[in-house]
VEXDREN-2710 file (C-alpha; in Angstrom, 1 decimal):
% VEXDREN-2710
k/r/px/py/pz
1/MET/-1.4/26.1/-5.7
2/VAL/1.3/24.5/-3.6
3/GLN/3.7/22.1/-5.3
4/THR/3.7/19.1/-3.4
5/TRP/5.4/16.4/-5.8
6/THR/8.9/15.8/-7.4
7/PRO/9.2/13.3/-9.7
8/PRO/12.0/10.4/-9.3
9/ASP/15.3/11.9/-10.0
10/LEU/17.0/9.5/-12.7
11/SER/20.0/11.7/-12.8
12/GLN/22.1/9.2/-10.8
13/PRO/21.4/6.1/-12.8
14/CYS/21.5/8.0/-16.1
15/ALA/24.5/9.4/-15.6
16/VAL/26.5/6.0/-15.8
17/HIS/24.7/4.2/-19.0
18/ASN/22.6/7.0/-21.1
19/ASN/21.7/4.8/-23.8
20/LEU/17.8/4.0/-23.0
21/THR/14.9/5.9/-24.1
22/THR/14.1/6.4/-20.3
23/CYS/17.7/8.7/-20.1
24/GLN/17.3/10.6/-23.1
25/PRO/16.4/14.3/-22.8
26/SER/12.5/13.7/-24.0
27/THR/12.1/11.8/-20.8
28/PHE/13.2/14.5/-18.3
29/LEU/11.3/16.9/-20.6
30/PHE/8.2/15.0/-20.1
31/LEU/8.6/14.3/-16.3
32/GLN/9.0/18.4/-16.4
33/LEU/5.5/18.6/-18.2
34/VAL/4.1/16.5/-15.8
35/ALA/5.1/18.4/-12.6
36/ASN/4.2/21.8/-14.2
37/LEU/0.7/20.5/-14.7
38/PHE/0.0/18.0/-11.9
39/GLY/2.7/18.2/-9.0
40/TYR/0.2/20.3/-6.7
41/SER/-2.3/19.3/-4.7
42/PRO/-6.1/21.0/-4.4
43/ASP/-5.6/20.4/-0.7
44/ALA/-2.4/22.3/0.0
45/LYS/-3.9/25.7/0.3
46/ASN/-1.2/27.5/2.3
47/LYS/2.6/27.2/4.0
48/TYR/0.5/26.7/7.5
49/GLY/-1.3/23.3/6.2
50/TYR/-4.8/22.7/5.2
51/ASP/-6.6/21.9/8.6
52/TYR/-4.2/23.7/10.9
53/ASP/-6.5/24.5/13.9
54/PHE/-5.2/28.3/14.6
55/SER/-7.7/28.3/17.7
56/SER/-6.3/25.4/19.3
57/GLY/-3.6/27.2/21.5
58/PHE/-5.8/30.5/22.2
59/ALA/-8.5/28.0/23.4
60/SER/-6.5/26.6/26.0
61/TRP/-6.2/30.5/27.8
62/ASP/-8.6/32.0/29.7
63/PHE/-8.0/35.6/28.9
64/THR/-10.2/37.0/31.6
65/ASN/-8.1/35.5/34.0
66/PRO/-4.9/35.3/32.7
67/PHE/-2.8/34.3/35.8
68/GLU/-5.0/31.0/36.2
69/SER/-4.1/30.1/32.4
70/ALA/-0.3/30.2/33.5
71/LYS/-0.3/26.5/32.7
72/PRO/-1.7/25.7/29.0
73/LYS/-4.1/22.7/28.4
74/GLN/-2.4/19.8/26.8
75/GLU/-4.2/19.0/23.0
76/GLU/-6.6/16.2/23.7
77/TYR/-8.6/14.2/21.3
78/ASP/-11.1/11.4/21.4
79/PHE/-8.8/9.4/18.7
80/ILE/-5.8/9.6/17.4
81/VAL/-5.2/8.0/14.1
82/VAL/-1.7/7.3/13.1
83/GLY/-0.9/7.1/9.1
84/ALA/-3.6/8.3/6.9
85/GLY/-3.2/5.8/4.3
86/SER/-5.6/2.7/2.8
87/ALA/-6.8/2.0/6.2
88/GLY/-6.1/5.5/8.3
89/CYS/-8.6/7.3/5.7
90/VAL/-11.1/4.7/6.5
91/VAL/-11.0/5.0/10.1
92/ALA/-10.9/8.5/10.5
93/ASN/-14.3/8.9/8.3
94/ARG/-15.9/6.0/10.0
95/LEU/-15.0/7.6/13.8
96/THR/-16.0/10.9/12.9
97/GLU/-19.4/9.7/12.1
98/ILE/-20.1/10.1/15.7
99/GLN/-20.4/13.8/16.0
100/HIS/-19.3/14.4/19.9
101/TRP/-15.7/12.2/19.4
102/ARG/-12.9/14.7/18.0
103/VAL/-10.8/12.7/15.9
104/LEU/-7.0/13.8/15.0
105/LEU/-5.7/12.1/11.8
106/LEU/-1.7/12.3/11.7
107/GLU/0.2/11.7/8.3
108/ALA/4.0/11.9/8.1
109/GLY/3.6/12.5/4.3
110/ASP/2.5/15.5/2.0
111/GLU/-1.1/16.3/0.3
112/GLU/-1.9/13.9/-2.4
113/PRO/-1.0/15.7/-5.8
114/LEU/-3.0/15.9/-8.9
115/VAL/-0.2/13.4/-10.4
116/ALA/-1.4/10.4/-8.6
117/ASP/-5.1/11.0/-10.2
118/VAL/-3.6/9.8/-13.9
119/PRO/-3.8/5.8/-13.9
120/ALA/-1.2/5.2/-16.3
121/PHE/1.3/7.8/-14.5
122/ALA/1.6/5.0/-11.6
123/PRO/5.2/4.1/-12.0
124/MET/6.7/7.6/-11.8
125/LEU/4.9/7.8/-8.4
126/GLN/7.6/5.0/-7.2
127/GLY/10.7/6.8/-6.2
128/SER/9.3/10.1/-6.2
129/SER/8.7/12.8/-3.2
130/ILE/5.6/10.5/-2.3
131/ASP/7.6/7.2/-1.7
132/TRP/9.1/5.9/1.7
133/MET/11.7/4.5/-0.7
134/TYR/12.5/1.3/1.7
135/GLU/15.0/-1.5/0.4
136/THR/15.3/-4.9/1.7
137/GLN/18.3/-6.2/3.1
138/PRO/20.6/-8.3/1.1
139/SER/19.8/-12.1/1.1
140/PRO/21.7/-15.1/-0.5
141/HIS/18.1/-16.2/-2.1
142/SER/16.6/-13.3/-3.9
143/CYS/17.6/-9.7/-5.5
144/LEU/21.0/-10.9/-6.4
145/ALA/21.0/-8.7/-9.7
146/ARG/19.8/-5.7/-8.0
147/ASP/21.7/-3.0/-6.9
148/GLU/23.7/-4.0/-3.7
149/GLY/21.3/-6.9/-3.7
150/ARG/18.3/-4.9/-2.6
151/CYS/14.8/-4.8/-3.8
152/THR/12.9/-1.7/-3.9
153/TRP/9.8/-1.8/-1.8
154/ALA/7.5/1.3/-2.7
155/ARG/5.1/2.3/0.2
156/GLY/3.2/5.7/-0.1
157/LYS/4.1/8.5/2.0
158/VAL/1.4/10.7/1.4
159/MET/-2.3/11.2/2.1
160/GLY/-4.0/8.2/1.1
161/GLY/-0.7/6.0/1.8
162/SER/0.0/3.4/-1.0
163/SER/-3.8/3.6/-2.4
164/THR/-2.4/6.7/-3.8
165/ILE/0.7/4.9/-5.5
166/ASN/-0.5/1.6/-6.3
167/TYR/-1.7/0.2/-9.4
168/MET/-5.6/0.4/-8.0
169/ILE/-6.3/-3.3/-8.8
170/TYR/-9.5/-4.1/-6.7
171/ILE/-9.0/-7.9/-5.6
172/ARG/-10.2/-9.3/-2.3
173/GLY/-9.0/-12.8/-2.1
174/HIS/-10.1/-16.0/-2.0
175/PRO/-12.9/-16.7/1.0
176/GLU/-11.1/-19.5/2.0
177/ASP/-8.2/-17.1/3.0
178/TYR/-10.7/-15.4/5.4
179/ASP/-12.2/-18.8/6.8
180/GLU/-8.5/-19.7/7.4
181/TRP/-8.1/-16.9/9.5
182/GLU/-11.2/-17.3/11.8
183/TYR/-9.7/-21.0/11.9
184/MET/-6.4/-19.9/13.4
185/GLY/-8.2/-18.4/16.2
186/ASN/-9.9/-15.2/15.0
187/HIS/-13.6/-15.2/15.5
188/GLY/-15.4/-13.2/13.7
189/TRP/-12.8/-13.1/10.5
190/SER/-14.6/-15.6/8.3
191/TYR/-15.8/-15.0/4.7
192/ARG/-19.3/-14.7/5.7
193/ASP/-18.5/-12.1/8.3
194/VAL/-16.0/-9.7/6.4
195/LEU/-18.0/-9.9/3.3
196/PRO/-20.1/-7.3/4.4
197/TYR/-17.5/-5.0/4.7
198/PHE/-16.5/-5.2/1.5
199/LYS/-19.8/-4.3/0.0
200/LYS/-20.1/-1.5/2.8
201/SER/-17.5/0.6/1.4
202/GLU/-18.1/-0.4/-2.4
203/ASP/-19.5/2.0/-4.6
204/ASN/-19.4/-0.5/-7.7
205/LYS/-20.2/1.2/-11.2
206/ASN/-20.3/-1.4/-13.2
207/HIS/-22.5/-3.8/-10.8
208/ASP/-25.0/-4.3/-13.4
209/HIS/-22.4/-5.5/-16.0
210/LYS/-22.7/-9.4/-17.1
211/LYS/-19.7/-10.6/-15.8
212/ILE/-20.1/-9.1/-12.4
213/ASP/-22.2/-11.0/-9.6
214/PRO/-24.2/-8.3/-8.1
215/HIS/-24.5/-10.7/-4.9
216/TYR/-20.7/-10.0/-4.1
217/HIS/-20.9/-6.0/-4.4
218/GLY/-22.1/-2.7/-3.0
219/VAL/-23.4/0.3/-3.9
220/GLY/-23.3/4.0/-2.4
221/GLY/-20.4/3.2/-0.7
222/TYR/-17.0/5.8/-0.5
223/GLN/-15.0/3.6/-2.6
224/THR/-15.9/3.7/-6.1
225/VAL/-15.0/0.4/-8.1
226/GLU/-15.3/0.6/-11.8
227/PHE/-13.3/-0.8/-15.3
228/PHE/-11.0/1.7/-17.3
229/PRO/-12.9/3.6/-19.8
230/TYR/-10.1/2.7/-22.0
231/GLN/-8.5/-0.9/-23.2
232/ASP/-6.1/-1.3/-26.1
233/LYS/-5.7/-4.0/-28.7
234/ASN/-3.3/-6.0/-26.1
235/THR/-5.7/-5.9/-23.3
236/ILE/-8.5/-7.7/-25.2
237/GLY/-6.2/-9.9/-27.1
238/LEU/-5.0/-11.3/-23.7
239/LEU/-8.5/-12.1/-22.4
240/HIS/-9.2/-13.9/-25.4
241/SER/-5.9/-15.8/-25.1
242/TYR/-6.5/-17.0/-21.3
243/GLU/-10.0/-18.1/-22.2
244/GLU/-8.1/-20.2/-25.2
245/LEU/-6.0/-21.7/-22.5
246/GLY/-9.0/-22.8/-20.7
247/LEU/-9.4/-20.2/-17.9
248/PRO/-13.0/-19.1/-17.9
249/LYS/-14.1/-15.4/-17.8
250/VAL/-14.9/-14.8/-14.0
251/ASP/-16.2/-12.2/-11.3
252/GLN/-12.8/-12.7/-9.4
253/ASN/-14.3/-11.0/-6.4
254/SER/-16.9/-13.9/-6.0
255/GLU/-16.2/-17.3/-4.5
256/HIS/-14.4/-18.2/-7.9
257/LEU/-10.9/-16.8/-8.6
258/ILE/-9.5/-19.2/-11.0
259/GLY/-10.0/-18.0/-14.6
260/THR/-9.3/-14.7/-16.0
261/MET/-10.9/-11.0/-16.0
262/LEU/-11.0/-7.7/-17.0
263/LEU/-9.9/-6.3/-13.7
264/GLN/-11.8/-3.3/-11.7
265/HIS/-10.0/-0.8/-10.1
266/THR/-10.5/2.2/-7.3
267/THR/-11.3/4.5/-10.1
268/ARG/-13.6/7.3/-10.5
269/HIS/-14.7/8.3/-14.0
270/GLY/-11.2/7.5/-15.5
271/GLU/-8.8/9.0/-12.7
272/ARG/-7.6/7.4/-9.6
273/LEU/-9.8/7.5/-6.2
274/SER/-6.9/6.9/-3.3
275/THR/-8.8/6.1/0.2
276/ASN/-7.8/9.9/0.9
277/GLY/-10.1/11.1/-1.9
278/ALA/-13.1/8.6/-1.2
279/PHE/-13.3/8.7/2.4
280/ILE/-11.4/12.0/3.8
281/ARG/-11.9/14.6/0.9
282/PRO/-15.7/14.5/1.1
283/ILE/-15.8/15.2/4.7
284/ARG/-12.7/17.2/5.4
285/ASN/-14.4/20.9/5.3
286/LYS/-17.6/19.4/6.4
287/ARG/-17.0/17.4/9.7
288/LYS/-15.8/19.8/12.6
289/ASN/-14.6/17.0/14.7
290/LEU/-12.1/16.0/12.1
291/THR/-8.4/17.5/12.5
292/VAL/-6.1/16.1/9.5
293/ARG/-2.2/17.0/10.1
294/THR/0.3/16.4/7.3
295/ASN/4.2/16.2/7.4
296/ALA/3.5/14.9/10.9
297/HIS/5.9/12.3/11.5
298/VAL/4.8/10.4/14.3
299/THR/7.8/8.9/16.5
300/ARG/6.0/7.0/19.3
301/ILE/3.3/6.2/20.9
302/LEU/2.8/7.6/24.7
303/ILE/2.4/4.5/27.0
304/ASP/1.9/4.5/30.9
305/PRO/4.6/2.1/31.9
306/LYS/2.6/1.1/35.0
307/THR/-1.0/1.0/34.0
308/LYS/0.1/-0.2/30.0
309/LYS/-2.5/2.4/28.9
310/ALA/-1.6/4.1/25.5
311/TYR/-2.6/8.0/26.0
312/GLY/-1.0/9.7/23.2
313/VAL/1.4/10.2/20.6
314/GLU/4.5/12.3/20.2
315/TYR/5.3/13.2/16.4
316/PHE/7.7/15.9/14.8
317/SER/6.7/18.7/12.8
318/LYS/8.2/21.8/11.4
319/GLY/11.2/21.1/13.4
320/LYS/9.5/20.7/16.6
321/LEU/8.3/17.7/18.7
322/VAL/4.7/17.8/19.6
323/GLN/2.8/15.9/21.8
324/VAL/-0.9/15.2/21.9
325/LEU/-3.3/13.1/23.9
326/ALA/-5.9/10.6/23.0
327/LYS/-9.0/10.4/25.6
328/LYS/-10.2/6.7/24.4
329/GLU/-7.7/5.2/22.2
330/VAL/-4.7/5.7/19.7
331/ILE/-5.1/3.3/16.4
332/LEU/-1.9/2.7/14.5
333/SER/-2.6/2.6/11.0
334/ALA/0.9/3.0/9.5
335/GLY/1.1/0.0/7.6
336/SER/3.2/-3.2/7.7
337/ILE/6.5/-1.6/7.8
338/ASN/5.8/1.4/10.1
339/SER/3.4/-0.1/12.3
340/PRO/5.8/-2.4/13.8
341/VAL/8.4/0.1/14.0
342/LEU/6.2/2.6/16.2
343/LEU/5.2/0.0/18.4
344/MET/9.2/-1.2/18.8
345/LEU/9.7/2.7/19.4
346/SER/6.7/2.6/21.8
347/GLY/8.3/-0.4/24.1
348/VAL/6.3/-2.9/22.4
349/GLY/8.1/-5.6/20.4
350/PRO/10.9/-8.4/21.3
351/ALA/12.3/-7.8/24.4
352/SER/15.9/-8.3/23.2
353/HIS/15.5/-6.3/20.3
354/LEU/14.2/-3.5/22.1
355/GLN/17.3/-3.6/24.6
356/GLU/19.9/-3.7/22.0
357/ASN/18.0/-0.3/20.8
358/ASP/18.2/1.5/24.6
359/ILE/14.1/1.0/24.3
360/LYS/12.7/0.2/27.8
361/VAL/10.4/-2.7/27.0
362/ILE/6.7/-2.3/28.1
363/LYS/5.6/-5.1/26.6
364/ASP/7.5/-8.1/25.4
365/SER/5.5/-9.1/22.0
366/ALA/6.6/-10.9/18.3
367/VAL/6.2/-7.3/16.7
368/GLY/7.9/-7.2/13.3
369/PHE/7.7/-11.0/12.7
370/ASN/5.5/-12.9/10.3
371/LEU/6.4/-10.4/7.2
372/GLN/4.5/-11.8/3.9
373/ASP/4.7/-10.5/0.6
374/HIS/3.7/-11.1/-2.9
375/THR/6.8/-11.9/-4.7
376/THR/7.4/-11.9/-8.9
377/ILE/9.8/-11.4/-10.9
378/ASP/11.3/-9.7/-14.3
379/GLY/12.6/-11.8/-17.2
380/VAL/9.8/-13.4/-19.3
381/VAL/9.1/-10.7/-22.0
382/PHE/7.0/-11.0/-25.1
383/ALA/8.0/-8.5/-27.7
384/LEU/5.5/-7.0/-29.8
385/THR/5.3/-5.8/-33.5
386/ASN/4.4/-2.7/-34.9
387/HIS/0.6/-4.4/-35.1
388/THR/0.2/-3.8/-31.7
389/SER/3.0/-1.8/-30.1
390/THR/1.7/1.1/-28.6
391/LEU/5.0/3.2/-28.4
392/VAL/4.5/7.0/-29.5
393/ASP/6.1/9.9/-30.3
394/GLU/6.7/12.9/-28.1
395/ASP/4.0/15.0/-29.3
396/GLN/1.5/12.2/-29.4
397/MET/2.4/11.5/-25.5
398/LYS/2.1/15.3/-25.2
399/ALA/-1.3/15.2/-26.7
400/ASP/-2.5/12.3/-24.6
401/VAL/-1.6/14.4/-21.7
402/TYR/-3.8/17.1/-22.5
403/TYR/-6.4/14.9/-23.7
404/TRP/-6.9/13.0/-20.1
405/LYS/-6.5/16.2/-18.4
406/GLU/-9.7/17.1/-20.3
407/LYS/-11.5/14.4/-21.0
408/ARG/-10.2/11.7/-18.4
409/ASP/-10.1/9.2/-21.1
410/GLY/-7.8/7.7/-23.6
411/PRO/-4.5/5.7/-23.4
412/LEU/-3.5/7.4/-19.9
413/ALA/-6.9/6.7/-18.5
414/SER/-6.2/3.2/-17.9
415/THR/-2.7/0.8/-17.2
416/GLY/-2.4/-0.8/-20.3
417/ALA/-2.4/-4.7/-20.4
418/LEU/-2.2/-5.0/-16.6
419/GLN/-5.8/-4.5/-16.9
420/THR/-5.9/-8.1/-17.6
421/ASN/-5.9/-10.6/-14.9
422/ALA/-5.5/-14.6/-14.4
423/PHE/-5.5/-16.6/-11.3
424/ILE/-4.0/-20.2/-11.8
425/GLN/-2.8/-23.3/-10.1
426/THR/0.3/-25.1/-10.5
427/LYS/0.9/-28.9/-9.5
428/PHE/2.1/-27.6/-6.4
429/GLU/-1.4/-26.8/-4.8
430/ASN/-3.2/-29.4/-2.7
431/SER/-6.7/-26.8/-2.1
432/HIS/-9.6/-27.3/-4.6
433/ASP/-9.8/-24.1/-6.3
434/ARG/-7.7/-21.6/-4.6
435/PRO/-5.1/-20.2/-7.1
436/ASP/-1.1/-20.3/-5.8
437/ILE/0.1/-18.1/-8.8
438/GLN/-1.5/-14.6/-10.1
439/ILE/-0.2/-13.6/-13.7
440/SER/-0.4/-9.9/-14.5
441/ILE/1.0/-8.9/-17.6
442/ASP/3.2/-5.3/-17.1
443/SER/4.3/-2.7/-19.8
444/VAL/7.8/-3.0/-20.9
445/ASN/10.3/-1.4/-23.4
446/THR/11.6/-4.4/-24.9
447/ASP/14.9/-2.6/-26.4
448/ASN/15.6/-0.9/-22.7
449/PHE/15.2/-4.2/-21.0
450/PHE/17.3/-6.7/-23.1
451/THR/20.0/-3.7/-23.0
452/ASP/20.2/-3.1/-19.6
453/PRO/17.4/-5.2/-17.0
454/ILE/18.5/-3.5/-13.9
455/LEU/18.6/0.2/-15.2
456/SER/15.6/-0.3/-17.4
457/TYR/14.0/-1.1/-14.1
458/ASN/15.6/1.6/-12.2
459/THR/14.4/4.2/-14.5
460/ALA/11.2/2.8/-16.0
461/VAL/8.5/6.3/-15.1
462/LEU/7.0/6.4/-18.5
463/PRO/3.2/5.8/-18.5
464/LEU/2.0/2.2/-18.6
465/ALA/0.1/3.1/-21.9
466/TYR/3.2/3.1/-23.7
467/TYR/5.0/-0.2/-24.6
468/SER/6.9/-2.2/-27.1
469/GLY/6.7/-5.8/-25.0
470/MET/4.8/-7.3/-22.2
471/MET/6.2/-8.6/-19.1
472/ALA/4.4/-11.7/-18.0
473/ARG/4.8/-11.6/-14.2
474/PRO/4.0/-15.0/-12.1
475/ILE/2.9/-13.8/-8.5
476/LEU/3.6/-16.1/-5.6
477/LEU/-0.1/-15.6/-3.9
478/ASN/0.8/-18.0/-1.0
479/PRO/4.4/-17.7/0.0
480/GLU/6.3/-20.3/3.0
481/SER/8.7/-17.8/3.6
482/ARG/8.7/-15.5/6.6
483/GLY/10.6/-12.3/7.0
484/ARG/11.0/-9.6/9.8
485/ILE/11.1/-6.0/10.2
486/LEU/14.0/-4.6/12.6
487/LEU/14.4/-1.3/13.8
488/ASN/17.5/0.5/12.5
489/HIS/19.9/0.4/15.3
490/THR/22.3/3.7/13.9
491/ASP/18.9/5.6/14.2
492/PRO/15.8/3.8/15.4
493/THR/13.5/6.5/15.0
494/PHE/14.4/8.1/12.1
495/GLY/16.6/5.8/10.3
496/THR/15.4/3.2/7.7
497/PRO/13.7/0.2/9.0
498/LEU/15.6/-2.8/8.3
499/ILE/13.7/-5.4/6.0
500/TYR/14.6/-8.9/5.8
501/ALA/12.1/-10.2/3.4
502/ASN/13.4/-13.5/3.4
503/THR/12.2/-14.5/0.0
504/PHE/12.6/-17.9/-1.5
505/PHE/14.1/-19.1/2.2
506/GLU/11.6/-22.0/1.8
507/GLU/12.3/-23.9/-1.4
508/ILE/8.3/-24.6/-2.2
509/ASP/8.1/-20.6/-3.0
510/LEU/10.8/-20.7/-5.9
511/LEU/9.1/-24.2/-7.3
512/ARG/5.7/-22.7/-7.7
513/ILE/7.1/-19.1/-9.2
514/VAL/9.1/-21.4/-11.8
515/GLU/6.2/-23.7/-12.5
516/GLY/4.1/-20.3/-12.8
517/VAL/6.5/-19.1/-15.7
518/LYS/6.1/-22.3/-17.2
519/GLN/2.4/-21.7/-17.4
520/SER/2.8/-18.1/-18.8
521/LEU/4.7/-19.1/-21.8
522/ASN/1.7/-21.0/-23.3
523/LEU/0.3/-17.7/-24.2
524/GLU/2.9/-17.6/-26.9
525/ARG/0.7/-20.4/-28.9
526/THR/-2.4/-18.8/-28.6
527/SER/-4.4/-17.3/-31.6
528/PHE/-4.0/-13.6/-30.7
529/PHE/0.1/-13.9/-30.2
530/LYS/0.4/-15.9/-33.4
531/HIS/-1.9/-13.4/-35.5
532/ALA/0.2/-10.3/-34.1
533/GLY/3.6/-11.8/-34.4
534/ILE/4.0/-11.5/-30.5
535/ARG/7.0/-13.5/-29.7
536/LEU/8.7/-14.6/-26.6
537/VAL/12.2/-13.3/-26.2
538/ARG/14.7/-15.9/-26.0
539/THR/17.8/-13.7/-25.1
540/PRO/19.3/-14.9/-21.7
541/LEU/19.6/-12.3/-19.1
542/PRO/23.4/-11.4/-18.1
543/ALA/22.9/-12.7/-14.6
544/CYS/22.0/-16.1/-15.8
545/LYS/23.3/-16.5/-19.1
546/HIS/25.7/-19.3/-17.8
547/ILE/22.8/-21.7/-17.5
548/PRO/21.0/-23.0/-20.4
549/TRP/18.1/-20.8/-21.3
550/GLY/14.1/-21.9/-20.5
551/THR/15.3/-24.8/-18.2
552/ASP/13.8/-25.0/-14.6
553/GLU/17.5/-24.0/-13.6
554/TYR/17.2/-20.9/-15.7
555/TRP/14.0/-19.8/-14.3
556/ALA/14.9/-20.2/-10.9
557/CYS/17.9/-18.5/-11.4
558/ILE/16.1/-15.6/-13.2
559/ALA/13.7/-15.4/-9.8
560/MET/16.6/-15.5/-7.6
561/ALA/19.0/-12.8/-9.4
562/TYR/15.5/-10.4/-10.9
563/THR/13.6/-10.4/-7.9
564/THR/10.6/-8.1/-7.6
565/THR/7.5/-7.5/-5.6
566/ILE/3.9/-6.2/-6.3
567/PHE/4.3/-4.5/-3.3
568/HIS/2.0/-6.2/-0.6
569/PRO/3.6/-6.6/2.7
570/VAL/1.4/-7.8/5.4
571/GLY/1.5/-9.5/8.6
572/THR/4.0/-7.7/10.8
573/CYS/1.5/-7.4/13.7
574/LYS/-0.1/-10.4/13.6
575/MET/-3.9/-11.2/14.6
576/GLY/-4.4/-14.0/17.0
577/PRO/-5.5/-15.3/20.1
578/HIS/-3.8/-14.4/23.6
579/HIS/-2.4/-17.8/23.6
580/ASP/-0.5/-17.6/20.6
581/GLU/2.6/-16.4/21.2
582/SER/3.2/-14.9/17.6
583/ALA/0.1/-12.8/18.0
584/VAL/0.4/-9.0/18.5
585/VAL/-3.3/-8.1/18.3
586/ASP/-6.3/-9.7/19.7
587/SER/-9.1/-10.6/16.9
588/ASN/-10.9/-7.1/17.9
589/LEU/-7.3/-5.6/16.7
590/ARG/-6.2/-4.6/20.4
591/VAL/-2.7/-4.5/21.1
592/HIS/-2.2/-7.8/23.5
593/GLY/-1.2/-6.5/26.8
594/ILE/-1.8/-3.0/26.0
595/HIS/-5.2/-0.8/26.8
596/SER/-6.5/1.8/24.7
597/LEU/-4.3/0.7/21.8
598/ARG/-5.4/-1.1/18.2
599/VAL/-3.4/-1.7/15.2
600/ILE/-6.0/-1.4/12.2
601/ASP/-4.1/-1.9/8.7
602/ALA/-2.6/-4.9/6.6
603/SER/-0.1/-5.9/9.1
604/ILE/-2.6/-7.7/11.3
605/MET/-3.1/-10.1/8.6
606/PRO/-2.0/-13.4/10.3
607/LYS/-1.8/-14.9/6.7
608/ILE/-1.7/-13.1/3.2
609/VAL/-4.8/-13.3/1.2
610/ARG/-4.5/-14.8/-2.3
611/GLY/-4.9/-11.6/-4.5
612/ASN/-4.1/-8.0/-4.0
613/THR/-4.0/-6.4/-0.7
614/ASN/-5.4/-2.9/-0.9
615/ALA/-9.3/-3.9/-0.9
616/PRO/-8.8/-6.3/1.9
617/THR/-7.1/-3.3/3.9
618/ILE/-9.9/-1.4/3.5
619/MET/-12.1/-3.9/4.6
620/ILE/-10.1/-4.3/7.8
621/ALA/-10.7/-0.8/8.6
622/GLU/-14.0/-1.0/8.2
623/LYS/-14.6/-3.7/10.4
624/GLY/-12.0/-2.3/12.8
625/SER/-14.0/0.8/13.0
626/ASP/-16.9/-1.1/14.3
627/PHE/-15.2/-2.3/16.9
628/ILE/-14.2/0.9/18.3
629/LYS/-17.8/1.9/18.1
630/GLU/-19.4/-1.3/19.6
631/THR/-16.4/-0.5/22.5
632/TRP/-17.0/3.2/22.9
633/LEU/-20.4/4.0/22.3
634/LYS/-21.3/1.7/25.2
635/GLU/-18.6/2.9/27.3
636/ASP/-19.8/6.7/26.7
637/HIS/-23.4/5.5/27.7
638/HIS/-22.0/3.9/30.9
639/GLY/-19.3/6.3/31.8
640/GLU/-15.6/6.1/30.6
641/LYS/-13.7/3.2/31.9
642/TYR/-10.0/4.6/31.6
643/HIS/-8.7/8.0/32.1
644/THR/-5.3/9.5/31.0
645/PRO/-3.4/9.5/34.7
646/GLN/-2.6/13.0/36.0
647/SER/1.0/12.1/36.5
648/SER/1.3/11.5/32.4
649/ILE/-0.6/14.7/31.7
650/ASN/1.9/17.0/34.1
651/SER/5.2/15.1/32.6
652/LEU/3.8/16.1/28.9
653/PHE/4.6/20.0/29.6
654/ASP/7.1/21.7/27.7
655/PHE/6.5/25.4/28.8
656/GLY/9.6/26.8/26.7
657/ASN/8.1/25.3/23.4
658/PHE/4.3/25.8/24.0
659/PHE/4.1/29.1/21.9
660/GLU/6.5/27.9/19.3
661/VAL/4.5/25.1/18.9
662/ASN/1.3/26.1/18.7
663/PHE/1.5/29.8/17.3
END
C-alpha cells in the first residue's frame, strides 16, 4: 500500500508552548500510530497512478504506417470534470452512465486515505496533507486573536474533496432557501424542484425511524445516510436538554428545521462515506469510459478567445504541463475558492483584476464576489465533571482504535456530542419558521483551552470522542456580509488565493451571533446539566478580559477575536439570470458568455442555505448532471453543435514533451 496521508505538523506550534496535552509525546505517538494503520489508500496501487491509461500514447500512433503518425493526436474526451470533490465525483458518475461518453475526472490532491474513514478522526484531517490549508486575509472585524489575524479555512485536497475531511453532517437547509433562489430569477430551483434530486442520491438507512419522515428521504441512491452507531451520555443528555428548553424533536431534513435532532451523517456502517466512496469507487474499475487522474493540478481552462468556447484544460502533473481536449464540455467543480480562481486564470472574471495580473480578458464577469460562509466562534465552554467526561488514557485510546478497525463501532464511530443539533430563531429573524442560528456542540479539552485558546485550537488533532468540555458554537446561518476571492498577485497560478471573508462587516451578523450565544447559555439550567454537574466556565479569555464577562459587549468581543467557521464557503460563481450583473452562471449552470463551460459546485449558490452545505452541493451536482444530459443527448441525436477549432488544436501540440508526458 502507498502512503497517501501525513498528519498535521505540530512541531512548530508546540515548540513555543508545550504544556498542553496535545503537545505531549503521547499525542505525537498517537498520530504516528494512526498514520501507520490508516495513512495509506486502497486506491493508490502503484507509483504510476491507479487509472493511468498506458494505451493513450500508443493509441495515437499508426504502427503500420509510422510516417503518417508523425503528428500525434491530442488526447480528447467528451467531458472533462475539474475537481473530484463533493460535486465532481457525482458529476463524473452520472455522465459515465452514458456508455459512449468518455469522461476525464481531474483531482489536484491524492487518493483518499483510510484515516478519513474514522468519524472521530475528522479534526486531524484539517491541516494535514489532504487539506489546501487556506487562510483568510486580516480584517478589522474578525479573527483578531488568531495568528496574524487570519482564520484557517480547511478545504479538501483529495479524492472526495471536502466531503473527505468534513464532519459528515447531512442537513439540506430550509425549503424557503430554494424558493428564494427561484425568486431571484433561477427558474427550476424551487424546493419542489430540488427535493427529487436530494432523494435521488440518498440511501437513507433510517428511513423507517419514527423521527425520520420517509416523504423527504430516498433509498437506493449512491450516498448512504444514517445515524452513528454510538452515542455517549452527553449526546443523549443534550437532546433532552434542548427538549426541556422547548425545542421539539423534528426531522431537520423535512420542511421544519426549528427544533432539535440526533443528526444523520454521510456514513455507512460506522465509517465515513465521502462522495468518492459513494459515487466513484463503485464504478472506477467497471466503467471503461471513466478516467480518473489524481495529483493533477489544473491551471486554466482553454477558451478560444474568438468563439468564446471552452475546448479543454491545462493541468500540471509529474512536473509537466499537460493539455487535454473536451469535445463537448468542461465542467468546473473545484469548489467555492478554486472554481473562481480557475475562471479568472482562464480570462473570465473582473476585467480590472485580470489586467492587474496580466491575464487577457475573455469575459468580464463578477467572478469571486458574493462569498458567504457560516461563521461561528470559540469561547462558550461548559466544563464536565468525571461523571460525563470522556477523557481516557493512552492505552484505552489505542484499544478504541483497534476496536473500531475490527468492528466499525465504539467511541471512534461517532463525533461525540456534535451529533446533537439545534436550529433556533433570534429576535432579529423576521421569517415565520426559518432559523437564523444553528447550535453545534463541539468537543474541547477544557484545561487546554483556558491555558491557551489559540494554541489549543491550532493543535486540536485528537479524536472528537475524548473531551472534558463541550464548546457551544452558535452558527450564523444567513449572513448579510459578503466577501471576495482574489488571485495572488505574486503568483496567480500556484499562489494561495486571497480570501477576503469580510466576516461581521455588517453589524447585524454580529448581533445575531451574540444573541445565539445568550440562548445557548440556557443549557446550563436544564436538568441534565444540573444533575451531571456541567457548568459554564466564566473565566474571561485573554483578548477580551478588559470587558465585563457575560455582557453583550464581551460576547461581541469574543466573536470578533476568536472567530472561526464550519467551513461552508459558497456563492463565488453566483447563479442568476443574464440581466443580473453579479451572476456568473445561468440557471442551467452555464457560464454567462462562454460556450461549453459550466460550474457545478457550491460556488453557484446565489445565497447560502440555512444549514450544512454538503448535502445541497451533492444535490446541485445531481441536477447539473441532468442539465448536461438534456443538452447533449439531444445534440448527439441531431448532430453536434460545436466543434473544437482546428487552429486551437494545432496550437496545443508540444512535440518535444509528447513522449515524456505520455510515456
